[in-house]
N, C-alpha and C positions, 0 to 999 in steps of 0.2 A: 515410559512418560512420551506425551503426545506430543509432535512435533508443531509450535506456534505460529499462524502464517499472520502479516498483518496485511491490508487487506485497502488502499487507499483508492481510492475512487468519486468523485465528485459527481457521478453520476449510482445515485444509491439503488435504483433498480438491482444492475449490473450486477453492484459489487455484493447483493443478498442472492444472486442465481449465484455467485461465485463462492460465494460465503457457506450455502446449502449445502454444492456440487461439494468442502472441501470437508465439510463436519463429516458428514455418509463418509467417508475415505480416510477417518479415524483423526483428522488434527481439527487443532482447538484454531481460532481465528477472531481474531480483535479487526474493528473497525475505524477510519479515517478518512470524513470527508471531505481532511484539505489538506493540504499540503503544511500547513501553522499546524495542525491536529497530529500528522504523519511523525513531525518529527520529534514531538514531547512525544507521543505515546512509543515509539523504537527507542528510545531513551529510557521509557516507566519499565518495558514489556522485552528489550533485547531479542525481539521476533527474530527464529532459525532458519526462516524468511519473509521478504516482500514482493509483496505483487503491487504492482505503479502506476499510479496511470501520469502518462506523460504532460496531456493539459489537465490541467487544475487552475480554479483559480487561486489569484493571489501571492501563489510559492510555485512555482512550475516542481513537475515530479523531476525533470536534473537536475531543479536548486536546491531538493529536498537529498535527493546522493551528497550533492554538495557541499551540504552543511554537513549531515549524517559522516561522510569521512573528514572532515574538524575533528572528529569525538572518537578516543579511539574509543571508547564505549559502541561505536555504533559501527566504527566506518567498517570493522569486519562481515556486517549484515547481505544477507546475496538476493540481488535484484534483478527478480524480471522486470521489466518497464512495460509496458500495453499502454494503446489506445485505443478507442472507438472513434471510425471515422465518421457521421453522419450527414448524410443528401439531407443539405436543410431543402435545393429548391426543389427536391420531390414529392 
């Protein structure tokens, strides 16, 4: 059975790019566009890994991790934190 990876990122284009690459490698993917959805989907799907954006509106990636640590069913999900720095001046 393929491993499931939950991608949580508010930048949809980046998430779709990452999702496409992971699917080519044989992974199942689940997508969440914000921290609240990431928590809900993690509890629902119990992914094998989360790729979690640090900077998301409302609930940050680090706050998502804190919430998941409180639940015995999600506390051991491995997380890779990511962030994309965007230079808004150029």
